[in-house]
C-alpha positions in Angstrom: -25.6 -34.4 77.4 -24.6 -31.8 74.6 -20.8 -31.5 74.9 -18.5 -28.6 74.3 -15.8 -28.5 71.9 -12.5 -27.8 72.8 -10.6 -25.0 72.0 -7.9 -27.5 69.8 -10.9 -28.8 67.5 -12.3 -25.7 67.3 -8.9 -24.0 65.7 -8.2 -27.2 64.0 -7.7 -26.3 60.5 -10.4 -27.8 58.4 -9.8 -30.0 55.9 -9.0 -29.3 51.9 -13.3 -30.0 50.9 -14.1 -27.6 54.1 -11.1 -24.8 53.5 -13.5 -21.8 51.7 -12.2 -21.1 48.6 -12.5 -18.3 46.0 -15.8 -16.6 45.7 -17.2 -17.4 42.4 -19.6 -14.7 40.7 -22.4 -16.3 38.4 -22.0 -14.8 35.3 -18.8 -12.8 35.9 -16.7 -13.1 32.8 -13.4 -15.1 32.6 -9.9 -13.4 31.9 -9.2 -14.1 28.0 -6.6 -16.9 28.0 -4.8 -17.7 25.2 -6.1 -18.8 21.8 -6.5 -22.5 21.2 -5.3 -24.5 18.3 -9.0 -24.6 16.8 -9.5 -20.3 17.2 -5.7 -20.8 15.2 -7.0 -22.9 12.9 -9.9 -20.6 12.0 -8.0 -17.2 11.8 -5.9 -18.7 9.3 -8.3 -20.5 7.0 -10.1 -17.1 7.0 -6.9 -15.5 5.9 -6.3 -17.6 3.2 -9.7 -18.0 1.9 -9.4 -14.5 1.8 -6.1 -14.4 -0.2 -7.9 -17.0 -2.7 -11.0 -14.7 -3.5 -8.5 -12.0 -3.9 -6.4 -13.7 -6.5 -9.7 -14.6 -8.3 -11.0 -11.3 -8.5 -7.2 -10.1 -9.6 -7.7 -12.5 -12.1 -11.1 -11.8 -14.0 -9.8 -7.9 -13.5 -7.0 -9.1 -15.7 -9.5 -11.0 -18.0 -12.0 -7.7 -18.6 -8.2 -5.2 -18.6 -7.6 -7.1 -22.1 -11.2 -7.4 -23.2 -12.4 -4.0 -22.5 -12.0 -0.9 -24.6 -12.8 2.0 -26.8 -13.0 -0.2 -29.0 -15.6 -3.4 -28.7 -13.5 -6.7 -29.6 -15.4 -10.0 -29.4 -14.0 -12.2 -26.7 -12.6 -14.8 -29.3 -11.4 -12.1 -31.2 -9.1 -11.1 -27.8 -7.8 -14.8 -26.6 -6.8 -15.4 -30.7 -5.1 -12.0 -30.9 -3.1 -13.1 -27.7 -2.2 -17.2 -29.0 -1.9 -16.1 -32.5 -0.9 -12.4 -33.1 -1.5 -12.3 -37.1 -0.8 -8.5 -37.4 -4.4 -7.6 -37.7 -6.2 -4.3 -36.4 -7.9 -6.2 -32.7 -4.3 -8.3 -32.9 -2.3 -5.1 -32.3 -4.2 -2.7 -29.8 -4.3 -6.6 -28.0 -0.9 -7.1 -27.7 0.4 -3.6 -28.0 -2.3 -1.4 -25.9 -4.3 -3.2 -23.5 -1.9 -5.9 -22.6 0.8 -3.7 -21.9 -1.6 -1.4 -19.9 -2.4 -4.6 -17.8 1.0 -5.5 -17.4 1.8 -1.9 -16.2 -1.0 -1.8 -14.0 -0.4 -5.2 -12.0 3.2 -3.6 -11.3 2.3 -0.6 -10.3 -0.4 -1.4 -8.0 2.2 -3.8 -6.1 4.1 -1.3 -5.7 1.8 1.3 -4.4 0.1 -1.1 -2.1 3.2 -2.5 -0.6 4.7 0.9 -0.2 1.1 2.0 1.2 1.2 -0.9 4.2 5.2 -0.6 4.8 4.8 3.2 5.0 2.0 2.9 7.5 3.9 0.1 9.5 7.0 2.5 9.8 5.1 5.5 10.5 2.7 3.4 13.3 0.4 6.4 11.6 -3.0 4.1 9.7 -3.7 7.4 7.5 0.1 7.4 6.3 1.0 6.9 2.6 3.9 7.4 0.6 3.0 10.8 -0.3 3.9 11.6 3.5 7.5 11.3 2.2 7.6 14.4 -0.5 7.7 11.1 -3.0 5.3 12.1 -5.1 6.5 15.8 -5.2 10.0 14.8 -5.4 9.0 13.3 -8.7 6.9 15.6 -9.5 9.9 18.2 -9.4 12.0 16.1 -11.7 9.2 15.9 -14.2 9.3 20.0 -14.3 12.8 20.4 -14.6 13.2 17.9 -17.5 10.6 19.8 -19.0 11.0 23.1 -18.0 15.2 23.1 -18.2 16.4 20.5 -20.9 13.0 20.6 -22.7 12.2 16.9 -22.8 9.1 15.8 -23.5 8.4 12.5 -24.2 7.8 9.6 -21.0 10.8 7.7 -21.5 12.4 10.7 -21.5 11.4 12.3 -18.2 10.8 9.2 -16.3 14.4 8.9 -15.0 14.4 12.5 -14.0 11.1 11.3 -12.0 12.3 8.0 -10.3 15.6 10.5 -9.7 13.7 13.2 -7.9 11.8 10.4 -5.7 15.1 8.7 -4.2 16.9 12.4 -3.8 13.6 13.6 -2.0 13.6 10.6 -0.1 17.0 11.0 1.3 16.4 14.4 2.1 13.9 13.3 4.2 15.3 10.6 5.9 18.1 13.2 6.6 16.5 15.7 8.2 14.2 12.8 10.1 17.8 11.4 11.6 19.1 15.0 12.1 19.4 16.2 16.0 19.9 13.7 18.4 18.2 10.2 18.9 17.3 8.3 15.5 14.5 8.7 12.8 11.7 8.3 14.4 8.2 8.0 13.0 6.7 11.8 14.4 10.4 12.8 12.3 9.9 11.1 9.4 6.4 13.1 8.9 6.8 16.1 10.2 10.3 16.3 7.6 8.2 14.9 4.6 5.4 17.1 5.3 7.7 20.4 5.2 9.4 18.8 2.2 6.4 18.4 0.2 4.7 21.5 0.9 7.7 23.6 -0.5 8.2 21.2 -3.5 5.0 22.2 -4.2 4.8 25.6 -3.6 8.0 25.5 -6.7 6.2 23.3 -8.5 3.3 25.8 -8.6 5.5 28.9 -9.3 7.0 27.2 -12.0 4.2 26.0 -13.9 2.4 28.8 -13.8 5.0 30.7 -15.5 5.8 28.0 -17.9 3.3 27.7 -20.6 5.2 24.6 -21.6 5.7 22.6 -18.4 1.9 23.1 -17.6 0.9 21.6 -20.7 3.3 18.3 -20.1 3.1 18.3 -16.3 -1.1 18.0 -16.7 -0.7 15.4 -18.8 1.7 13.3 -16.3 0.2 14.1 -13.2 -3.5 13.3 -13.7 -2.0 10.0 -13.0 -2.9 7.3 -15.9 -2.0 4.2 -17.2 -3.4 4.9 -20.8 -0.3 6.1 -24.1 2.5 3.8 -22.0 4.5 2.2 -24.3 6.2 -1.4 -23.2 10.1 0.2 -22.6 8.4 1.7 -19.7 6.9 -1.3 -18.0 10.8 -2.6 -18.7 12.1 0.6 -17.6 10.6 0.4 -14.0 9.9 -3.2 -13.8 13.2 -4.1 -12.2 13.3 -1.1 -9.0 9.6 -2.4 -8.3 11.0 -5.8 -8.4 13.8 -4.9 -5.6 11.3 -2.7 -3.9 9.0 -5.9 -3.5 11.6 -8.1 -1.8 12.5 -6.0 0.4 9.3 -5.0 1.9 8.6 -8.8 2.3 11.5 -9.6 3.8 11.1 -6.6 6.0 7.5 -8.1 7.5 8.6 -10.1 10.8 10.6 -7.2 11.8 7.3 -4.6 11.0 5.3 -6.7 13.3 8.1 -6.2 16.3 8.5 -2.5 15.1 4.5 -1.9 15.4 4.5 -2.5 19.3 7.1 0.8 19.6 10.9 0.9 19.0 11.7 0.0 22.5 9.7 -3.3 22.6 10.9 -4.5 18.8 14.3 -3.8 20.4 13.7 -6.2 23.1 11.8 -8.5 20.7 15.2 -8.8 18.7 14.0 -6.8 16.1 17.1 -4.5 14.2 14.9 -0.8 14.7 17.5 1.1 12.4 18.0 -1.1 9.9 14.1 -2.5 9.4 13.4 1.3 9.3 16.3 2.0 6.3 15.4 -0.4 4.7 11.2 0.5 4.9 11.9 3.8 3.9 14.0 2.1 1.1 11.5 -0.5 -0.4 8.9 2.7 -0.2 11.2 5.2 -2.3 11.6 2.2 -5.2 8.2 1.4 -5.1 6.8 4.6 -5.0 9.3 5.9 -7.0 9.0 3.9 -9.7 4.9 3.5 -9.9 5.1 7.3 -9.4 7.3 7.9 -12.6 5.8 4.9 -14.8 1.9 6.4 -14.8 2.1 9.8 -12.3 1.1 10.5 -8.9 -2.2 8.0 -8.2 -3.8 8.8 -4.8 -5.7 6.6 -2.0 -4.2 3.5 -3.6 -1.8 2.9 -0.9 -3.8 4.1 2.0 -7.0 2.2 1.3 -5.8 -0.9 0.7 -3.8 -1.6 3.7 -7.0 -1.0 5.1 -9.0 -3.7 3.5 -6.1 -5.8 4.0 -6.2 -5.5 7.8 -9.8 -5.8 8.2 -9.2 -9.7 6.8 -5.9 -10.7 8.3 -5.8 -8.3 11.8 -2.2 -6.8 11.8 -0.1 -9.4 10.6 1.6 -7.9 8.3 3.2 -11.3 7.2 -0.6 -11.4 5.8 -1.1 -7.8 5.3 2.1 -7.5 2.4 0.7 -10.4 0.9 -3.1 -9.1 0.7 -1.8 -6.2 -0.6 0.2 -7.8 -3.5 -3.4 -9.1 -5.0 -5.7 -6.4 -3.8 -4.2 -3.3 -5.1 -3.8 -4.5 -8.4 -7.8 -5.8 -8.4 -8.2 -1.7 -7.2 -5.8 0.2 -9.8 -7.5 -2.5 -12.8 -10.7 -2.2 -11.5 -10.9 1.7 -11.7 -8.6 1.6 -14.9 -11.5 -0.5 -16.7 -14.6 1.8 -14.7 -12.4 4.4 -16.9 -12.9 2.9 -19.7 -16.4 2.2 -19.7 -18.3 5.9 -17.9 -17.6 7.7 -21.0 -16.8 4.9 -23.3 -15.4 6.1 -25.8 -13.8 8.6 -24.0 -11.8 7.6 -20.9 -10.9 9.2 -17.3 -7.6 8.1 -16.0 -7.2 5.5 -13.2 -6.1 8.3 -11.2 -9.6 10.5 -11.2 -11.3 7.4 -10.9 -9.2 5.7 -7.7 -9.7 9.3 -6.2 -13.9 8.9 -6.7 -13.9 5.4 -5.1 -10.6 6.3 -2.4 -12.3 9.1 -0.7 -16.0 7.7 0.5 -14.5 3.8 0.8 -12.0 5.8 3.4 -15.1 7.4 5.0 -17.0 4.7 5.2 -13.8 2.9 7.0 -13.5 5.4 9.5 -17.8 5.9 10.5 -17.7 2.0 10.4 -15.2 0.9 12.4 -12.4 2.4 14.9 -9.2 3.3 12.8 -6.3 1.2 14.6 -3.3 2.0 16.1 -0.3 1.0 14.1 
């Protein structure tokens, strides 16, 4: 005889095994979870390997920079001239010209690479470079004043004018960006720098058209070159480049927080105003000293941080470390290439970096979505 279940048994809760669970969809993606220890180790290994490879390439560029030039010198004589200079023509070329040029390329490259990375982080603009603060135009304007107003025609004389002009313009831009209500945010800094930069370019153009001597001297400096720089120039700008580099590297953690926005950065404990002020100071020291030493050189501060991010991701601790190595690689490589393509003459490094940097930037934009910072 069939039995009918009672009302109590029909409404009784089922056992856990019989209880319905969440529906599972075959092939549905799982929600992303935190990266495991293996993924973290793998990412760190990739960054470290990239840094070691970049160091090896930099060593190669240093060897090529000392070995190659308008005059062919056997490699054995190059080594002998470095280790045991005897006053011969080859030893003088290696010691006084190529070695000084190479060292200047390394420190200036570090300055341009770090200043570009810090500038992009401060403005959260992946297409930013130190020129947005008017630093290069400020240095150029000061050189025009030194030549046209004071009759100074030697590099050792107007290098201090160039650096002072870069510092003054950076301070003016920051004051303009901080005026009004609120702090000096990324948009205000960019707008103020663009306005000051345009005004300075107009003034430089007017003066150089009216003063033939200033035009000729400025043309030799503004092209951007490592050639003909004395060791005294390296000694003048090195302290400022070192100070700027130390400030930039000390801000790496704060720049990571600032990349999330001012409010999120404050929530994470970052001191936004202090970070921005120190960041502008480091960019001014780095780019100002580099521009004063060899003239304005474009694309290094723009391209190198992008290449570093392709290797490291968004972590500025690794980005800045890679920029320290990759920027001298680009600058020395461009300088070596400029010596070889029209030998025995040579192209200025500023021309070569522009020729290299423009297609590289186009390739980066076409093959990869430019990240928002």
